[in-house]
Backbone as CSV, one residue per row, in Angstrom:
resi,resn,N_x,N_y,N_z,CA_x,CA_y,CA_z,C_x,C_y,C_z
1,UNK,-7.058,-20.465,-1.305,-8.169,-20.657,-0.423,-8.937,-21.872,-0.924
2,UNK,-9.099,-22.872,-0.070,-9.805,-24.081,-0.441,-11.070,-24.227,0.373
3,UNK,-12.117,-24.727,-0.243,-13.374,-24.974,0.440,-13.768,-26.424,0.221
4,UNK,-14.285,-27.039,1.252,-14.831,-28.380,1.121,-16.304,-28.213,0.753
5,UNK,-16.738,-28.877,-0.293,-18.119,-28.736,-0.746,-18.830,-30.064,-0.545
6,UNK,-19.980,-30.016,0.112,-20.799,-31.199,0.352,-22.070,-31.080,-0.484
7,UNK,-22.436,-32.156,-1.187,-23.617,-32.142,-2.029,-24.774,-32.913,-1.394
8,UNK,-24.807,-33.001,-0.092,-25.876,-33.692,0.610,-26.757,-32.681,1.314
9,UNK,-28.037,-32.991,1.375,-28.974,-32.125,2.084,-28.734,-32.278,3.578
10,UNK,-28.443,-31.187,4.276,-28.255,-31.276,5.720,-29.559,-31.697,6.401
11,UNK,-29.421,-32.421,7.509,-30.599,-32.918,8.211,-31.522,-31.787,8.657
12,UNK,-30.976,-30.665,9.061,-31.783,-29.563,9.582,-32.239,-28.587,8.501
13,UNK,-31.974,-28.888,7.219,-32.366,-27.977,6.141,-33.834,-28.169,5.795
14,UNK,-34.497,-27.101,5.483,-35.907,-27.129,5.121,-36.041,-27.549,3.660
15,UNK,-36.952,-28.462,3.394,-37.183,-28.909,2.024,-38.123,-27.910,1.358
16,UNK,-37.624,-27.198,0.336,-38.444,-26.182,-0.317,-39.045,-26.702,-1.614
17,UNK,-38.896,-28.003,-1.850,-39.547,-28.624,-2.989,-38.919,-28.309,-4.329
18,UNK,-37.654,-27.925,-4.351,-36.978,-27.652,-5.616,-36.301,-28.932,-6.065
19,UNK,-36.737,-29.435,-7.220,-36.182,-30.676,-7.713,-34.762,-30.447,-8.216
20,UNK,-33.885,-31.348,-7.869,-32.498,-31.256,-8.307,-31.698,-30.186,-7.581
21,UNK,-32.207,-29.706,-6.431,-31.467,-28.682,-5.687,-30.164,-29.260,-5.155
22,UNK,-29.174,-28.457,-5.121,-27.877,-28.857,-4.583,-27.645,-28.085,-3.302
23,UNK,-27.348,-28.804,-2.264,-27.049,-28.180,-0.974,-25.542,-28.061,-0.867
24,UNK,-25.062,-26.869,-0.642,-23.619,-26.623,-0.590,-23.265,-26.076,0.770
25,UNK,-22.280,-26.683,1.384,-21.770,-26.183,2.662,-20.305,-25.830,2.452
26,UNK,-19.966,-24.579,2.675,-18.580,-24.136,2.529,-17.904,-24.201,3.884
27,UNK,-16.777,-24.849,3.907,-16.017,-24.940,5.142,-14.713,-24.206,4.937
28,UNK,-14.453,-23.223,5.744,-13.235,-22.418,5.582,-12.188,-22.814,6.603
29,UNK,-12.063,-24.110,6.889,-11.122,-24.564,7.909,-9.675,-24.257,7.546
30,UNK,-9.366,-24.103,6.251,-7.993,-23.806,5.847,-7.650,-22.330,6.020
31,UNK,-8.664,-21.483,6.201,-8.420,-20.055,6.334,-8.159,-19.714,7.797
32,UNK,-7.116,-18.935,8.071,-6.874,-18.553,9.459,-7.988,-17.650,9.971
33,UNK,-8.352,-17.851,11.215,-9.382,-17.018,11.819,-8.735,-16.107,12.842
34,UNK,-9.185,-14.879,12.855,-8.682,-13.925,13.830,-9.799,-13.674,14.834
35,UNK,-9.498,-13.939,16.088,-10.482,-13.761,17.147,-10.781,-12.276,17.329
36,UNK,-11.938,-12.003,17.922,-12.332,-10.612,18.171,-11.301,-9.897,19.038
37,UNK,-10.748,-10.592,20.030,-9.745,-9.947,20.890,-8.516,-9.573,20.074
38,UNK,-8.147,-10.427,19.104,-6.998,-10.115,18.253,-7.277,-8.885,17.396
39,UNK,-8.488,-8.788,16.878,-8.863,-7.605,16.096,-8.798,-6.341,16.948
40,UNK,-9.261,-6.450,18.199,-9.228,-5.299,19.109,-7.789,-4.915,19.427
41,UNK,-6.949,-5.914,19.650,-5.526,-5.657,19.934,-4.876,-4.972,18.740
42,UNK,-5.116,-5.492,17.541,-4.519,-4.906,16.336,-4.983,-3.469,16.125
43,UNK,-6.262,-3.212,16.349,-6.785,-1.849,16.199,-6.123,-0.905,17.183
44,UNK,-5.970,-1.347,18.430,-5.339,-0.505,19.453,-3.868,-0.256,19.120
45,UNK,-3.175,-1.275,18.626,-1.762,-1.107,18.278,-1.590,-0.217,17.045
46,UNK,-2.541,-0.275,16.109,-2.474,0.635,14.961,-2.591,2.082,15.418
47,UNK,-3.454,2.308,16.395,-3.656,3.670,16.896,-2.475,4.139,17.734
48,UNK,-1.858,3.219,18.483,-0.743,3.587,19.352,0.154,2.372,19.531
49,UNK,1.186,2.283,18.712,2.119,1.159,18.765,2.966,1.123,20.021
50,UNK,2.955,2.181,20.801,3.756,2.244,22.031,2.920,2.009,23.286
51,UNK,1.667,1.614,23.141,0.789,1.411,24.277,1.351,0.290,25.164
52,UNK,1.251,0.452,26.464,1.748,-0.577,27.388,0.774,-1.752,27.412
53,UNK,1.262,-2.909,27.863,0.386,-4.071,27.963,-0.758,-3.817,28.945
54,UNK,-0.483,-3.094,30.017,-1.522,-2.793,31.005,-2.632,-1.964,30.363
55,UNK,-2.252,-0.892,29.650,-3.253,-0.045,29.001,-3.960,-0.773,27.858
56,UNK,-3.208,-1.608,27.133,-3.794,-2.386,26.050,-4.842,-3.357,26.614
57,UNK,-4.525,-3.979,27.738,-5.471,-4.907,28.375,-6.743,-4.183,28.795
58,UNK,-6.583,-2.987,29.356,-7.763,-2.204,29.747,-8.608,-1.852,28.533
59,UNK,-7.941,-1.477,27.446,-8.661,-1.043,26.248,-9.457,-2.171,25.596
60,UNK,-8.897,-3.387,25.606,-9.592,-4.506,24.948,-10.440,-5.318,25.929
61,UNK,-10.366,-4.987,27.215,-11.199,-5.668,28.203,-10.752,-7.076,28.523
62,UNK,-9.439,-7.269,28.632,-8.891,-8.588,28.953,-7.769,-8.423,29.973
63,UNK,-7.291,-9.529,30.500,-6.182,-9.455,31.452,-4.882,-9.173,30.694
64,UNK,-3.918,-8.651,31.432,-2.620,-8.355,30.818,-1.985,-9.643,30.282
65,UNK,-2.084,-10.726,31.047,-1.505,-12.005,30.623,-2.135,-12.478,29.310
66,UNK,-3.461,-12.352,29.192,-4.156,-12.750,27.971,-3.681,-11.919,26.791
67,UNK,-3.540,-10.612,27.012,-3.083,-9.726,25.938,-1.662,-10.084,25.521
68,UNK,-0.781,-10.316,26.486,0.607,-10.700,26.159,0.633,-11.992,25.336
69,UNK,-0.188,-12.957,25.721,-0.247,-14.229,25.005,-0.721,-14.025,23.575
70,UNK,-1.764,-13.216,23.395,-2.295,-12.968,22.053,-1.304,-12.190,21.193
71,UNK,-0.646,-11.196,21.769,0.344,-10.418,21.009,1.495,-11.329,20.579
72,UNK,1.968,-12.183,21.492,3.062,-13.097,21.148,2.632,-14.037,20.015
73,UNK,1.391,-14.551,20.070,0.873,-15.428,19.011,0.786,-14.678,17.682
74,UNK,0.315,-13.423,17.726,0.211,-12.620,16.511,1.594,-12.338,15.913
75,UNK,2.597,-12.180,16.762,3.966,-11.979,16.271,4.515,-13.274,15.672
76,UNK,4.276,-14.398,16.350,4.807,-15.679,15.884,4.184,-16.130,14.569
77,UNK,2.887,-15.870,14.381,2.251,-16.318,13.137,2.391,-15.304,12.006
78,UNK,3.081,-14.185,12.252,3.370,-13.222,11.195,2.298,-12.173,10.974
79,UNK,1.240,-12.186,11.792,0.229,-11.140,11.661,0.839,-9.802,12.047
80,UNK,1.573,-9.781,13.155,2.362,-8.598,13.525,3.780,-8.895,13.083
81,UNK,4.248,-8.151,12.090,5.580,-8.395,11.529,6.642,-7.482,12.103
82,UNK,6.229,-6.486,12.836,7.194,-5.575,13.410,6.512,-4.308,13.855
83,UNK,7.276,-3.453,14.457,6.768,-2.177,14.943,7.612,-1.101,14.289
84,UNK,6.996,-0.003,13.930,7.716,1.034,13.206,7.311,2.409,13.704
85,UNK,8.091,3.375,13.324,7.792,4.771,13.653,7.361,5.442,12.362
86,UNK,6.265,6.170,12.412,5.843,6.973,11.267,6.045,8.425,11.649
87,UNK,6.955,9.038,10.966,7.300,10.419,11.279,6.377,11.366,10.530
88,UNK,5.884,12.357,11.213,5.053,13.362,10.573,5.868,14.612,10.295
89,UNK,5.904,15.029,9.037,6.591,16.266,8.691,8.101,16.169,8.611
90,UNK,8.664,14.964,8.750,10.110,14.792,8.674,10.414,13.846,7.521
91,UNK,11.307,14.245,6.646,11.688,13.376,5.547,10.690,13.388,4.404
92,UNK,10.763,12.346,3.604,9.995,12.253,2.381,9.438,10.836,2.269
93,UNK,8.143,10.728,2.031,7.510,9.422,1.841,7.069,9.322,0.391
94,UNK,7.301,8.157,-0.214,6.946,7.962,-1.618,6.429,6.549,-1.841
95,UNK,5.633,6.408,-2.886,5.194,5.105,-3.368,5.941,4.845,-4.664
96,UNK,6.655,3.752,-4.728,7.379,3.393,-5.936,6.660,2.203,-6.561
97,UNK,6.057,2.441,-7.726,5.360,1.378,-8.457,6.370,0.727,-9.399
98,UNK,6.504,-0.576,-9.266,7.522,-1.299,-10.025,6.853,-2.303,-10.952
99,UNK,7.124,-2.181,-12.229,6.662,-3.146,-13.226,7.821,-4.087,-13.490
100,UNK,7.598,-5.368,-13.254,8.653,-6.363,-13.404,8.642,-6.885,-14.840
101,UNK,9.822,-7.130,-15.373,9.955,-7.622,-16.749,9.363,-9.022,-16.861
102,UNK,8.813,-9.357,-18.038,8.256,-10.701,-18.242,9.294,-11.774,-17.928
103,UNK,8.877,-12.779,-17.177,9.765,-13.885,-16.830,10.616,-13.652,-15.599
104,UNK,10.622,-12.440,-15.071,11.427,-12.143,-13.886,10.739,-12.693,-12.643
105,UNK,11.525,-13.066,-11.667,11.012,-13.613,-10.407,10.652,-12.469,-9.472
106,UNK,9.348,-12.220,-9.292,8.872,-11.106,-8.471,9.245,-11.292,-7.009
107,UNK,9.040,-12.496,-6.486,9.246,-12.758,-5.061,10.660,-12.515,-4.581
108,UNK,11.643,-12.963,-5.331,13.034,-12.806,-4.887,13.446,-11.338,-4.902
109,UNK,13.022,-10.605,-5.928,13.336,-9.173,-5.982,12.659,-8.436,-4.833
110,UNK,11.374,-8.724,-4.591,10.630,-8.066,-3.511,11.239,-8.390,-2.154
111,UNK,11.649,-9.636,-1.953,12.259,-10.028,-0.678,13.555,-9.277,-0.419
112,UNK,14.342,-9.071,-1.457,15.605,-8.337,-1.314,15.347,-6.869,-0.985
113,UNK,14.475,-6.230,-1.743,14.204,-4.803,-1.585,13.591,-4.492,-0.221
114,UNK,12.774,-5.397,0.286,12.086,-5.197,1.568,13.059,-4.883,2.701
115,UNK,14.247,-5.407,2.640,15.215,-5.243,3.733,16.140,-4.040,3.563
116,UNK,15.960,-3.272,2.520,16.813,-2.110,2.307,16.406,-0.961,3.229
117,UNK,17.387,-0.170,3.611,17.131,1.021,4.411,16.248,1.973,3.616
118,UNK,15.204,2.443,4.276,14.286,3.373,3.641,13.028,2.719,3.104
119,UNK,13.048,1.409,2.914,11.877,0.694,2.409,11.079,0.168,3.597
120,UNK,9.865,0.697,3.766,9.019,0.248,4.878,8.365,-1.073,4.581
121,UNK,7.791,-1.202,3.383,7.068,-2.426,3.019,6.973,-2.504,1.507
122,UNK,6.893,-3.728,0.989,6.702,-3.949,-0.440,5.473,-4.836,-0.602
123,UNK,4.543,-4.385,-1.444,3.320,-5.133,-1.710,3.360,-5.676,-3.127
124,UNK,2.937,-6.926,-3.322,2.685,-7.437,-4.662,1.220,-7.122,-4.945
125,UNK,0.948,-6.490,-6.066,-0.396,-5.995,-6.355,-0.855,-6.421,-7.739
126,UNK,-2.150,-6.272,-7.957,-2.687,-6.471,-9.301,-2.761,-5.104,-9.965
127,UNK,-2.891,-5.088,-11.272,-2.965,-3.823,-11.991,-1.749,-3.637,-12.873
128,UNK,-1.482,-2.394,-13.240,-0.349,-2.121,-14.128,0.985,-2.438,-13.489
129,UNK,1.153,-2.059,-12.220,2.395,-2.357,-11.508,2.307,-3.755,-10.910
130,UNK,3.456,-4.373,-10.721,3.514,-5.690,-10.071,3.788,-5.545,-8.578
131,UNK,4.571,-4.520,-8.241,4.954,-4.272,-6.852,4.764,-2.790,-6.532
132,UNK,4.456,-2.515,-5.285,4.460,-1.134,-4.797,5.297,-1.117,-3.526
133,UNK,6.319,-0.284,-3.526,7.178,-0.130,-2.355,6.830,1.189,-1.662
134,UNK,6.566,1.117,-0.381,6.360,2.319,0.426,7.719,2.658,1.024
135,UNK,8.245,3.825,0.665,9.582,4.200,1.119,9.534,5.492,1.924
136,UNK,10.421,5.583,2.883,10.554,6.799,3.686,12.047,7.126,3.746
137,UNK,12.404,8.257,3.158,13.805,8.674,3.076,13.942,10.114,3.563
138,UNK,15.179,10.567,3.708,15.429,11.906,4.240,15.076,13.023,3.271
139,UNK,15.394,12.802,1.980,15.209,13.881,1.011,15.191,13.305,-0.408
140,UNK,15.084,14.182,-1.401,15.004,13.714,-2.783,16.303,13.046,-3.243
141,UNK,17.421,13.487,-2.723,18.699,12.838,-3.076,18.710,11.389,-2.582
142,UNK,18.218,11.164,-1.374,18.153,9.801,-0.821,17.188,8.945,-1.629
143,UNK,16.091,9.543,-2.068,15.134,8.820,-2.904,15.789,8.427,-4.214
144,UNK,16.513,9.349,-4.813,17.208,9.072,-6.079,18.208,7.929,-5.909
145,UNK,18.948,7.944,-4.808,19.924,6.882,-4.533,19.232,5.527,-4.375
146,UNK,18.062,5.519,-3.703,17.316,4.281,-3.517,16.804,3.750,-4.858
147,UNK,16.287,4.635,-5.702,15.821,4.227,-7.030,16.972,3.696,-7.880
148,UNK,18.116,4.381,-7.820,19.302,3.916,-8.553,19.725,2.531,-8.066
149,UNK,19.663,2.318,-6.767,20.033,1.024,-6.178,19.105,-0.079,-6.696
150,UNK,17.797,0.241,-6.803,16.848,-0.745,-7.346,17.233,-1.134,-8.763
151,UNK,17.481,-0.117,-9.608,17.816,-0.381,-11.008,19.148,-1.106,-11.142
152,UNK,20.120,-0.766,-10.293,21.429,-1.421,-10.362,21.354,-2.866,-9.868
153,UNK,20.505,-3.123,-8.879,20.394,-4.465,-8.308,19.710,-5.440,-9.262
154,UNK,18.803,-4.931,-10.078,18.026,-5.830,-10.945,17.708,-5.174,-12.285
155,UNK,18.731,-4.825,-13.078,18.457,-4.112,-14.333,17.638,-4.927,-15.328
156,UNK,17.756,-6.249,-15.294,17.020,-7.083,-16.234,15.626,-7.456,-15.718
157,UNK,15.418,-7.321,-14.406,14.136,-7.705,-13.814,13.112,-6.571,-13.811
158,UNK,13.580,-5.330,-13.822,12.670,-4.187,-13.753,12.380,-3.679,-15.161
159,UNK,11.089,-3.608,-15.487,10.685,-3.047,-16.779,10.516,-1.540,-16.663
160,UNK,9.931,-1.076,-15.531,9.750,0.356,-15.324,9.425,0.629,-13.863
161,UNK,9.638,1.872,-13.453,9.227,2.336,-12.135,8.508,3.669,-12.301
162,UNK,7.554,3.899,-11.425,6.864,5.178,-11.349,6.854,5.573,-9.885
163,UNK,7.302,6.774,-9.583,7.395,7.214,-8.201,6.405,8.334,-7.943
164,UNK,5.652,8.180,-6.864,4.686,9.184,-6.455,5.039,9.657,-5.063
165,UNK,5.161,10.965,-4.892,5.485,11.540,-3.584,4.219,11.719,-2.766
166,UNK,4.284,11.403,-1.487,3.162,11.597,-0.583,3.206,13.031,-0.109
167,UNK,2.113,13.763,-0.345,2.044,15.159,0.053,1.452,15.336,1.438
168,UNK,0.492,14.467,1.790,-0.196,14.588,3.071,-0.648,13.208,3.528
169,UNK,-0.568,12.970,4.830,-1.068,11.716,5.415,-2.197,12.046,6.350
170,UNK,-3.316,11.369,6.212,-4.495,11.645,7.025,-4.740,10.544,8.020
């Protein structure tokens, strides 16, 4: 994240008589901005990923064409990366915390694992773990196979894993 900093007093700024004051203007032009309509669309899609464009347009108060255009833009710029099904009461959901070995390339390992069956998403995080994988599998045997696959794919890159089972989703 970069900010342009200006050390000049803006013309419309009030002079408060502080000697040596520095006037700072932060410009976030490098940061992507999400319009209010995009936020409304994302909120509606989080609540119901199967909502029709007609109903989505009604919910956000825009035309169907406008909603289609915004959704397509959100998909193209990677804000919407895909649509998924979250099953309630079927299968097993787990968080796999992965500590990567010193010197190992986190990005390449995470990119590979992200595309495996059963892996919904992989996050790079701060803290004790380097990565957290959200996985959804059929049963504990499938989870074991997925963990074994991780260790077999990158035995030198993984320092440790910790798996936590999701008991309830709210």
